[in-house]
N, C-alpha and C positions, 0 to 999 in steps of 0.2 A: 296734876287735880284737886278741882275742890271737892268740900267736907261731898259724903254720898251715903243713902243709908240700903240696903238691901231688904225688899219686900216683896212679900207675896200677892202675885196679879187675882189681880179680880175682873171681871167678865167688864165692869166698866171703863177700866182700863185698855181694852182692846184694840179703839183706833186710834188712841196717841201711841201705845206700844208699835202696830203695825205701823206708823209713820214712822217712827224709829225705824225699822227694821229695814225698810225700803229703800230708805235712803244711804243705809250702811252697807259699804263695802263687802262686809262679810255675812250680810241677809241672805234668805233663801226663801225658796216658795215653801219652806216645812216648818220656817218659825214664823208662820204667820199665826192669827187664832182662827183661822176660818181651818186650815186641817185637823189642827187637834178638837175646832167642834165636830167637826163628821168623826174623826174617833171616837170621840166621848159618845155620840149619840148610836154609830151602828156598833162599836165593841162594849162600849161602859169602862175603858178608860180612865180616871179622873183628872181634868188638868190638874198641875203643881205648878204654874209656872215661878219663876220667881225675875223680878225688875227692881232694877237699879234707879234712885232718884236723887237727882241735887236736885239746890236751890229751898228755899222754905216750902209754906201750904199755898203761898199767894201765885200770882200769875208766871213769877220765875221759878218754879218747880217743872221738872224736865227728865222727861228720858234718856238714861245716860250709859244703859246696859239691858239684855232681856238674854234669860236664858228659859227658853221653854223645855218641859217637863211637864210630863206625865207619866201617873203611879200606873203600871203595867203587869198584869199578875200572871204571875208562871205556870208552868205547863201542869207539875203536882202541887204543889205547894209555895206560898210566899208570894212575893211582889218585887218588881223591879223600878227605878227612877230612869225613862229613857227621855231622851233628848234629841231626835223625837222618834216615835212609833210609826212603825209602818213610813217611815218617809227614809231618805239616803244623806239627808244633809241636817246639822243641828248642832249643838253645843252654842256656848254662850257668845254673842254679839257685844261688843262696848267701845266707848271711848278708849278706855287704855286698858293693857295688860292689869294694871292696877283693881280695875273693874272688873276684868275677865277674871280675875283669881280670886276675888268676893265672891262672884256668880257660883263658882266653882265650889269653894267653902260652903255657902251657904248651901247649896248643893247637898255635899256631902253630908252635915250637920240635917237636914233633913231625911237625907237615907237612913242616916242611924233611927232617928226620931219614930220615922215607921217601920223601923229592922228590916229594911229590903236587904236582896243581896246586894245589887250594886248600884252603882248610877251610871250610866253609857250615855256618852257624850258622841254623837254625830260629827265630831269637827272634820272639814273638809283642808284646812291646813291646821300648823301646826300651834296649838297654843304657846303666847309669849309668855311664859312663865314656868317654874321650877316645878309648879305641882301644890299639894294642900301641905298644910305646919305640919310637920312630923311628932306631935304631940302624941301619945303613945296610941291615944283612943281615936285618932285619925285616920280615913278609910286610907285605903294604899293605892295610891294616881299610878295607872298602868297606859302605856300607850302602842297601841295597837295598828300600825300602817300597812302593811304587807297581807291583809287578805284580801281587801276591796280596793276598789281602782273605780276611778269615773272619767269620761270621758265629754269633753264640753271642746267644742270647734266655733270660730267666728263663717260668719255665712257670707258671699259674694256679694254684689251689690247688683248683677243682673241673675236673673232666673237662669236662664241658655248656659252659665259659668259653674253650675252646679254640678252639671253633667261633665262638664271638661273636666271638673278638679278634681273627681274622682279618681283611684288608680286603674289602671290600665283594666283589669280581669271586671272589677268590679263594674266599670262603665260598662263595658261589654255587655255585660250580663244586663245591666238595669237597661241597656237599652233594646236588649232582647224580651226581655221582659214589656215592656212598652210596644214594641212593634211587630215583632212575631206574635204573642200571643195577647196581646191588647190588653193591656192589666191597667184599670184606672183607679185614680183615686178620689173618692166622694167624701163628704166631709158632711155630717149631720147628727145631731145627739140619737134619731132616731132608730141608728144604729151599736145602741150601747147592748141588746139584747145580744148582736152577732160579735159584737167584743167579748159579754160573757161568757159565749159558747166556744169560742176562739181561745179564749184566756184559759177557761178551764180544761178543756181537749190538751194545751198544753201543761199545764202543771199537772196532770196525769199521769203524762207520758213520762215528765221527771221526777215521780213519784213524790210531791210535793201537796199539800193542802189548796185549796184553790180561796179567792175572801170570795165573801159572799154577795152577791146581784148588788144587794141591798147599798156595800160599797159604792160602786158606780153612778147610782142614781144618784145617788146622796151628794157625791161632788159633783155632779150636773148641777144642783138647787145650791149649792154651797154657796159654789163659784162661779158662776153665772158664766162669762163671754171668756173667763179665763182655762175654763175646761171644754175641749172639744173631744168628737169621736172621728176616728178616719176610719174609713174602709175601702181598702183594696177588692176590687171584684175582673173578674175574670166573664165577661158577659153578664148572665145573673146570678155568676156564683160570688158568695162571698171567701176570699181564699185569706184575708189578711187585716187585721185593723188594729186601731192604737188608740190612747185616750192621751192627749198631749193638755200639759199645763203653759198659760203664760207667767211672766213672770219680769215683769221690766224689758226690756228686747230681745230678751231670752225665750225657745221654746223649747219646752222639755218632753222628750218621747217617752212615758212611763210605762202603762198597764199593756200586753201587747201579746197577743197570739194570732197562730198562721192553723188555716187547716192541713187535712194530714196527705203528705206529699207533696204542698205547694209549694217550697222552698225549694226540695228537686225539683220539679218538674219546672215550674214557672220564676224560679227566683224572686216571688214574691215579696219578700222579706228585706233583697236586696231592692227591689223597685221602691216599695212603700216607704224607706228612708229615704231615699233620692225624692221621690215625691213631694214627702215631708215637707225636706228641705228648702225643694222649689215654691211649693206652698209659701212658706213662714218667709222667705223672700219675697212673692208678692208684694206680703203683708207689712214689709218691712220691719222687722225682726230681722238683730243683727247677730245673735246668736244661738246655737243650738246646743242643748245639754242630751246624750245621748243616752245617759243614767248610769248607774251602778253596775259593773259584774265583779264575780270572785277572779280573784287571778287566776289564769290556765286553764281557766272555763273558755267552753264553745263561746258565749258569748260575747268575752273578750277577743276571742280570736274574730271573729266578725267582725267586732267594730275598730278594730284596728286593722282589717282588709278591706273597710271602706274608707281609711283614709283618717282615722281619729287617731289623738296620740293619747294614751293610758296616761292619767294622772293620780298618783298616791292620794289615798281618803287618811288619817291620819288620827281616827276613831282613838278615845283615853276611855276607860272604866274604873271608877270609883268601887274597891271593892270594899265591902262592908261586912256581909254574915257568908259572903264566898269564898272561896279560898283559890280559885283559878280562873283563868278566862274563858267566857260562854265556849262550849266547843261541838254544841249543837248545831252543826249547819251542813251540808251537803258535800264540801269539803271534808269532813270528816270518813273513813271508810265505815267509822263502828255505826253511822246511819245505813249504811248502803242496803243491809237487809231492809230495814223499815219503807227505803223509798221501793227496793224491788216488789216488792208486796204491795204496798200502795197503788202502785202501779197496772199490777194486774186485778185490781177491785173494781166490777161494774160501775159504769158512772156517775147512775143515782144515788149508787153508798158514798161514792167520792166528792158528791155531791151535799148529801144530807150531813156526812163525818164531816169536810171541813165547814159548815156552818159553825160546829159548835168548836171546833180547834183553832180558825183560824186568827181568834183573838190572840191566843199563848204564841204566839210566832208572830213578833211585832218588828 
């Protein structure tokens, strides 16, 4: 690899940096500058991107690596650097392991300069280098690929093959939802209020703060036709909704919610993701990204029953001031009391408190 240098990203770099991300097999929707723009506007997290450049100052200068980073506040005190907050994928994308390593090393140096707790890299695949230098002041590099998994699969060429390709039980439930219960999938940005209401209900039930409604409207504004809202209805009743993102030939199902009892009575989620894949095939998408789940969670079981195969995520942490990996997750039994208490709060209280707490849970 020829000489390169790692520099702080500037807003003026966004177009060429995004072109590089889109052309790289390791790039993702969450590596794009637009994702960080939304997070910055809604939550106030600060962009701290790193870009590797090769060549001189003339027309030969080009991007050879990108590490999207944001400075994110912690719940009580301090801050972290995260790639990418509120996203499920992140980490460096570069032309070589050498550039990967340089970007991560620069992130560690920036983390020390900003006195952060840690640098969090939400990488999909293991990084192809051993880690940061072992100097006494270097951050500790830790991989954690066991807590989170993701699900992605190829879409068939024909719409009718979506239902035919589902496991037997899931196929029967989806068919019953359509034929017996009359569920239909509609697309429209004007369903964003339904999406927020259903998403809030689900997060409340799980004992977790919800994203503020502004996040959804800002995403629709920022991403244009690359963000959509889909609503499942039974007659006039809204029973499920999902926000999707388009990235190349992949459709990502991201924020979603269901009405109370809708899955048990009508198999609403089963139908929604089947119909969403049919919608994607009609529009020429080749892949369907079902998103991240915690291992051994109900969401993981549901996605597996839909015929998707789990793929490990290989998140990396550069521990700077922190001594341990983050543990404030629903998987930690110590958070059970907090979650149970949250689930009992009135919905208006939950909505108000979520608007203040969500920024600390990226």
